[in-house]
VMD Tcl script that draws the C-alpha trace (Angstrom):
set ca {
  {4.70 23.28 11.51}
  {6.75 20.58 12.92}
  {7.90 20.88 16.49}
  {11.27 20.62 17.28}
  {10.90 19.69 20.93}
  {9.39 16.56 21.73}
  {6.35 16.81 24.50}
  {5.77 13.35 25.44}
  {2.97 13.87 27.80}
  {0.76 15.73 25.46}
  {1.59 13.19 22.75}
  {1.31 10.12 24.90}
  {-2.33 11.38 25.87}
  {-3.24 11.39 22.49}
  {-1.62 7.44 21.93}
  {-4.02 6.91 25.25}
  {-7.10 8.69 23.75}
  {-6.61 6.58 20.66}
  {-6.22 3.51 22.57}
  {-9.57 4.24 24.83}
  {-11.43 5.05 21.74}
  {-10.52 1.62 20.39}
  {-12.62 -0.07 23.04}
  {-15.37 1.88 21.92}
  {-14.98 1.09 18.24}
  {-14.49 -2.45 19.12}
  {-17.78 -2.79 19.93}
  {-19.46 -0.51 17.61}
  {-22.28 -1.94 15.38}
  {-21.80 -2.44 11.16}
  {-24.71 0.24 10.92}
  {-22.77 2.93 13.22}
  {-19.38 2.45 11.52}
  {-20.86 2.58 8.10}
  {-22.66 5.88 9.09}
  {-19.47 7.25 10.02}
  {-17.92 6.70 6.84}
  {-20.76 8.00 4.70}
  {-19.96 11.03 6.92}
  {-16.53 10.81 5.58}
  {-17.36 10.69 2.07}
  {-20.03 13.52 2.27}
  {-17.46 15.66 3.87}
  {-14.63 15.18 1.41}
  {-16.88 16.24 -1.43}
  {-18.10 18.96 0.70}
  {-14.72 20.16 1.69}
  {-13.13 19.25 -1.99}
  {-11.86 23.29 -2.34}
  {-10.59 23.36 0.91}
  {-8.70 20.42 0.48}
  {-7.29 21.55 -2.86}
  {-6.47 24.94 -1.37}
  {-4.22 23.35 1.47}
  {-2.76 20.64 -0.81}
  {-1.91 23.49 -3.16}
  {0.63 25.11 0.00}
  {1.89 21.35 -0.03}
  {2.74 21.24 -3.68}
  {4.27 24.34 -3.60}
  {6.80 23.99 -0.73}
  {7.33 20.51 -2.53}
  {8.38 22.53 -5.61}
  {10.77 24.73 -3.72}
  {12.18 21.80 -1.93}
  {12.83 19.95 -5.08}
  {10.55 16.95 -4.52}
  {10.72 14.50 -7.15}
  {7.99 14.71 -10.01}
  {7.19 10.90 -8.70}
  {6.41 12.34 -5.30}
  {4.83 15.54 -6.69}
  {2.16 13.55 -8.22}
  {1.49 11.21 -5.37}
  {1.15 14.27 -2.98}
  {-1.14 15.93 -5.57}
  {-5.05 15.89 -4.60}
  {-7.78 17.40 -7.67}
  {-11.25 17.42 -7.22}
  {-11.58 14.55 -9.54}
  {-9.28 12.75 -7.47}
  {-10.98 13.54 -3.94}
  {-14.07 12.52 -5.73}
  {-12.20 9.24 -6.33}
  {-11.41 8.80 -2.64}
  {-15.03 9.59 -2.07}
  {-16.44 7.08 -3.95}
  {-14.00 4.45 -2.81}
  {-14.97 5.11 1.02}
  {-18.63 4.32 -0.40}
  {-17.35 0.90 -2.08}
  {-15.62 0.11 1.60}
  {-19.44 0.71 2.65}
  {-20.26 -2.13 0.66}
  {-18.09 -4.92 1.95}
  {-18.77 -6.98 4.58}
  {-17.93 -6.18 8.07}
  {-15.42 -8.80 9.22}
  {-15.56 -8.16 12.81}
  {-17.39 -11.02 14.61}
  {-16.76 -13.68 11.84}
  {-16.33 -17.07 12.98}
  {-13.73 -18.86 11.23}
  {-13.77 -22.00 12.75}
  {-15.70 -23.94 15.46}
  {-16.44 -27.32 17.31}
  {-17.98 -28.48 20.59}
  {-15.18 -30.56 22.12}
  {-15.66 -34.23 23.70}
  {-16.24 -32.51 27.05}
  {-19.04 -30.56 25.70}
  {-17.48 -27.32 25.83}
  {-17.93 -25.27 22.45}
  {-14.95 -22.84 21.14}
  {-15.54 -20.56 18.24}
  {-12.43 -19.05 16.57}
  {-13.69 -15.30 15.36}
  {-12.31 -11.92 14.12}
  {-11.67 -8.93 16.41}
  {-10.09 -5.78 15.47}
  {-6.16 -5.42 16.07}
  {-6.94 -2.10 18.12}
  {-4.86 0.87 17.42}
  {-3.39 0.74 13.78}
  {-0.27 3.40 13.71}
  {0.60 4.20 10.14}
  {3.90 6.43 8.98}
  {3.86 7.10 5.23}
  {5.79 10.01 2.63}
  {3.45 12.41 0.71}
  {0.53 10.49 0.37}
  {-2.67 12.30 1.12}
  {-4.82 9.71 -0.31}
  {-3.29 7.35 2.26}
  {-4.85 9.17 5.14}
  {-8.41 8.71 3.99}
  {-7.78 5.07 2.95}
  {-6.03 3.70 6.11}
  {-8.58 5.51 8.43}
  {-11.77 4.36 6.33}
  {-10.20 0.54 6.43}
  {-9.49 0.95 10.10}
  {-12.23 2.32 11.16}
  {-14.66 -0.43 9.28}
  {-12.79 -2.99 10.98}
  {-13.45 -1.43 14.07}
  {-9.93 0.37 15.06}
  {-8.06 3.27 16.12}
  {-5.84 5.11 13.85}
  {-2.58 7.28 14.76}
  {-1.34 8.48 11.55}
  {1.99 10.29 10.45}
  {1.70 11.39 7.02}
  {5.22 13.17 6.72}
  {5.89 16.98 6.43}
  {5.34 17.23 2.52}
  {1.49 16.77 3.21}
  {1.12 18.33 6.26}
  {-1.22 21.35 4.99}
  {-3.57 18.71 3.37}
  {-3.33 15.99 5.95}
  {-4.41 18.55 8.61}
  {-8.05 19.13 6.76}
  {-8.47 15.31 5.86}
  {-7.91 14.71 9.64}
  {-10.53 17.10 10.42}
  {-13.18 15.54 8.22}
  {-12.54 12.11 9.37}
  {-12.68 13.17 13.11}
  {-15.72 15.26 12.32}
  {-17.60 12.06 10.49}
  {-16.67 10.39 13.76}
  {-18.31 12.88 16.17}
  {-21.14 13.58 13.45}
  {-22.03 9.95 14.37}
  {-21.80 9.43 17.79}
  {-18.35 7.44 17.54}
  {-15.25 9.20 19.39}
  {-13.14 11.58 17.40}
  {-10.30 10.43 19.38}
  {-10.27 7.26 17.18}
  {-8.30 9.15 14.50}
  {-4.97 10.69 16.01}
  {-1.91 12.67 14.21}
  {1.67 13.14 15.27}
  {2.67 15.12 12.39}
  {2.86 18.28 14.58}
  {5.67 16.15 16.80}
  {7.69 15.91 13.33}
  {10.75 13.29 13.45}
  {10.83 13.01 17.09}
  {6.94 12.11 17.09}
  {7.24 9.25 14.60}
  {10.19 7.70 16.11}
  {7.94 7.78 19.68}
  {5.20 6.46 17.56}
  {7.61 3.54 16.91}
  {8.22 2.63 20.22}
  {4.83 3.22 21.76}
  {4.02 -0.42 22.71}
  {1.86 0.33 25.62}
  {-0.72 2.15 23.49}
  {-0.10 0.86 19.61}
  {-1.09 -2.83 18.19}
  {0.59 -2.69 14.92}
  {2.40 -0.09 12.75}
  {2.58 0.06 9.22}
  {4.97 2.04 7.05}
  {4.23 2.98 3.42}
  {6.93 4.95 1.31}
  {10.22 4.75 0.00}
  {12.83 1.58 0.70}
  {14.40 3.81 3.19}
  {11.74 4.93 5.29}
  {10.23 1.35 5.54}
  {13.72 -0.02 6.46}
  {14.26 2.47 9.35}
  {10.79 1.48 10.68}
  {11.68 -2.06 10.78}
  {14.65 -1.44 12.00}
  {13.60 1.17 14.93}
  {10.01 -0.16 16.03}
  {9.50 -1.60 19.00}
  {5.69 -2.06 18.01}
  {5.00 -4.98 16.11}
  {5.43 -3.93 12.08}
  {3.37 -5.17 9.09}
  {6.13 -4.31 6.19}
  {5.02 -3.10 2.89}
  {7.95 -2.73 0.60}
  {9.11 -0.67 -2.55}
  {8.07 -1.79 -6.04}
  {11.26 -2.94 -7.74}
  {8.79 -4.49 -10.44}
  {9.68 -6.98 -13.20}
  {8.09 -8.41 -16.41}
  {9.58 -11.40 -18.24}
  {8.55 -11.38 -22.07}
  {9.55 -15.34 -23.06}
  {9.91 -16.51 -26.39}
  {6.38 -17.26 -26.97}
  {5.14 -14.27 -25.77}
  {2.50 -12.49 -28.33}
  {3.80 -9.27 -29.89}
  {0.84 -7.28 -29.25}
  {0.67 -8.39 -25.70}
  {4.12 -7.23 -25.08}
  {3.62 -3.86 -26.48}
  {0.37 -2.90 -24.71}
  {1.49 -4.80 -21.25}
  {4.27 -3.07 -20.87}
  {3.23 0.30 -21.77}
  {0.59 0.01 -19.33}
  {2.35 -1.39 -16.68}
  {5.17 1.63 -16.91}
  {3.23 4.40 -18.18}
  {-0.48 4.58 -16.77}
  {0.67 5.87 -13.55}
  {4.51 5.64 -13.38}
  {4.80 7.16 -9.65}
  {3.30 4.06 -7.84}
  {4.53 1.00 -6.32}
  {3.10 -1.18 -8.87}
  {4.26 0.41 -11.78}
  {6.84 -1.54 -13.99}
  {10.70 -1.00 -13.24}
  {12.46 -3.65 -15.12}
  {11.72 -5.23 -18.68}
  {13.41 -8.87 -19.13}
  {13.20 -10.60 -22.24}
  {14.36 -13.86 -23.67}
  {17.31 -13.45 -26.43}
  {15.01 -15.58 -28.65}
  {12.54 -12.89 -28.94}
  {14.18 -9.93 -28.50}
  {14.67 -8.54 -31.97}
  {11.21 -9.92 -32.64}
  {9.63 -7.92 -29.65}
  {12.14 -5.10 -28.28}
  {11.20 -2.73 -31.22}
  {7.98 -2.67 -30.97}
  {7.81 -2.47 -27.42}
  {10.33 0.55 -27.20}
  {8.81 2.57 -29.86}
  {5.87 2.63 -27.52}
  {7.23 3.59 -24.47}
  {9.82 6.20 -26.12}
  {6.67 7.55 -27.68}
  {5.37 8.28 -24.13}
  {8.33 9.80 -23.01}
  {9.95 6.58 -21.34}
  {13.75 6.89 -20.92}
  {15.24 3.47 -21.43}
  {18.64 1.76 -19.47}
  {19.58 -0.87 -21.25}
  {22.13 -3.57 -20.99}
  {24.58 -4.17 -23.71}
  {23.00 -6.58 -25.81}
  {19.58 -4.25 -25.81}
  {21.74 -1.46 -26.60}
  {22.71 -3.45 -29.86}
  {19.36 -3.08 -30.84}
  {19.09 0.67 -29.69}
  {21.95 2.28 -29.47}
  {20.55 5.80 -28.28}
  {19.53 3.78 -24.90}
  {21.14 4.83 -21.77}
  {23.72 2.38 -20.46}
  {21.75 0.47 -17.40}
  {23.76 0.30 -13.66}
  {23.45 -2.13 -11.27}
  {22.35 0.68 -9.10}
  {19.59 1.04 -11.83}
  {18.33 -3.01 -11.58}
  {17.87 -2.01 -8.12}
  {16.02 1.28 -8.28}
  {12.34 2.00 -7.80}
  {12.47 4.96 -10.36}
  {8.83 5.99 -9.56}
  {9.38 8.12 -13.17}
  {9.19 7.56 -16.75}
  {12.38 5.41 -16.94}
  {13.13 1.59 -17.43}
  {15.44 -0.45 -16.99}
  {15.67 -3.37 -19.94}
  {18.05 -6.58 -20.39}
  {17.93 -9.66 -22.33}
  {18.33 -13.33 -20.75}
  {19.48 -16.46 -22.30}
  {16.71 -18.46 -20.57}
  {13.43 -18.37 -17.88}
  {16.12 -19.75 -14.83}
  {18.28 -16.50 -16.02}
  {15.32 -14.52 -15.84}
  {14.06 -15.97 -12.36}
  {17.67 -15.72 -10.95}
  {17.81 -11.78 -12.00}
  {14.28 -11.46 -10.24}
  {15.50 -13.22 -6.93}
  {18.51 -10.97 -6.54}
  {16.78 -7.71 -7.44}
  {13.02 -8.23 -6.53}
  {11.45 -6.55 -3.64}
  {8.98 -9.32 -3.52}
  {5.95 -6.87 -4.22}
  {4.61 -8.01 -8.04}
  {6.15 -9.86 -11.15}
  {4.88 -10.71 -14.12}
  {5.41 -13.22 -17.17}
  {4.02 -12.50 -20.58}
  {3.87 -16.05 -22.23}
  {1.96 -18.44 -24.43}
  {3.83 -21.62 -22.84}
  {2.15 -23.02 -20.12}
  {5.03 -24.81 -18.60}
  {7.10 -21.44 -18.15}
  {3.76 -19.90 -16.94}
  {3.40 -22.71 -13.88}
  {7.09 -22.27 -13.21}
  {6.90 -18.83 -12.98}
  {3.87 -18.96 -10.79}
  {5.43 -21.58 -8.66}
  {8.95 -20.11 -8.07}
  {8.90 -16.43 -8.01}
  {8.97 -15.08 -4.65}
  {6.69 -12.13 -4.57}
  {3.35 -10.97 -2.74}
  {1.58 -10.89 -6.24}
  {2.89 -13.26 -9.22}
  {1.12 -12.53 -12.81}
  {0.57 -14.40 -15.92}
  {-0.08 -12.26 -18.98}
  {-1.54 -9.17 -17.01}
  {-0.15 -5.87 -16.41}
  {1.54 -5.42 -12.93}
  {-0.84 -2.13 -12.07}
  {-3.51 -4.81 -11.00}
  {-1.83 -5.19 -8.00}
  {-3.80 -2.54 -6.01}
  {-6.59 -3.08 -3.12}
  {-9.48 -1.32 -5.54}
  {-8.66 -3.53 -8.33}
  {-8.78 -7.02 -5.94}
  {-12.05 -5.63 -4.96}
  {-11.18 -4.11 -1.36}
  {-12.29 -0.61 -1.75}
  {-8.84 0.79 -0.54}
  {-5.91 -0.58 0.78}
  {-3.63 0.05 3.95}
  {-1.17 -1.25 1.83}
  {0.64 -3.88 0.08}
  {2.43 -6.42 2.50}
  {5.61 -7.96 1.02}
  {6.35 -9.93 4.16}
  {4.95 -13.35 4.82}
  {3.42 -13.68 8.24}
  {-0.20 -12.13 8.84}
  {-0.77 -10.48 5.63}
  {0.72 -10.33 2.42}
  {-0.09 -8.79 -0.92}
  {-2.99 -5.90 -0.74}
  {-4.15 -5.61 2.40}
  {-7.86 -4.97 3.05}
  {-10.70 -5.10 5.84}
  {-9.66 -8.64 7.13}
  {-5.80 -7.77 7.34}
  {-6.54 -5.40 10.02}
  {-7.85 -8.10 12.36}
  {-6.54 -10.38 14.51}
  {-8.63 -13.34 16.14}
  {-9.42 -14.43 19.51}
  {-10.94 -17.94 20.89}
  {-14.41 -17.66 22.58}
  {-14.67 -20.84 24.94}
  {-18.62 -21.64 26.37}
  {-19.17 -24.06 28.90}
  {-21.96 -24.74 31.54}
  {-19.89 -25.48 35.14}
  {-17.25 -27.97 33.23}
  {-13.96 -28.56 34.64}
  {-11.12 -30.69 32.87}
  {-10.27 -33.94 33.84}
}
mol new
graphics top color blue
foreach p $ca { graphics top sphere $p radius 0.5 }
foreach p [lrange $ca 0 end-1] q [lrange $ca 1 end] { graphics top cylinder $p $q radius 0.2 }
display resetview
């Protein structure tokens, strides 16, 4: 259970231990780090029953507290999902270790040699909600890139995360790397999370993953540098040239395949000249899968049974089988709507018009902008990263799905032979 009184001495000891462990990880070889990840994958499979049992306690508590279905889905770990996570850990082993990579270099006229190389960030803090898979994703990517990690996974997943953190620490210990490289502040509750946000002496960067409210709170309160990940109010625009079958399949996949995730479709915009041609079959397919349509007046003229859409709906990440649908007069109107409501996560256009496609790609401001593809592709695993730390919606340091390179910084290595500056 969460502690109500914050013992800053104990908490700072943990953060200091993570900092100390980060020095060892920074010089760990690729072979050492990969051996630890092999142990993580193996222990996930070996302890799957324990993980599921702990997860059932969290799910039971979540249902009792009225946790939304979308959050319950994110919270759930069954044997299939655990196996998938374990497989993803092995994929990370196959990725190139970024540490030590030379990004640029040259010899100066003076004879001094300079090289810019990748180095770990140091200690990565993460604050997230009801997503126990994130515990493994973030920790594994942090470890592979030579970073220690401090996790705050939230009370909704406290039993599951406790078992997963034991897996991570035991895996490190088994290969001779410091278990202290993985720390948690979950047992300190919200006070521990706030302390983590302020811990500039120990934590080098903080990554929040979760609701818009959680991310905003971290950005507003943190003194530690933050890489901002964003909620996904994701749009898809069907222009006047969109092929009907593409429209039906892509809208359905983007909304229905897994509605609780951040790259799921939340708002569908349709050009007025394509509305009568496309909307009947698109909405029929959605409704057949249990989707509730929230529509503007022009859509409701075609589908009177749809619920009236509100301004709040346009701005909402539903994380459920709900979608907001509107008809627009032009590409310009679609772009204006997206600019107003986008969280700068993922936006997609379905079109056979090359000019419209290029305008959309150039003018939409988002981490991922797509043409004729489901928004569900915005994902670290799909992009070939093995896993992801999160999807950054900011513009500095990292943007889009964050893999190994995004958990590194750089330093300049300068080599001379008694050189002095003239």
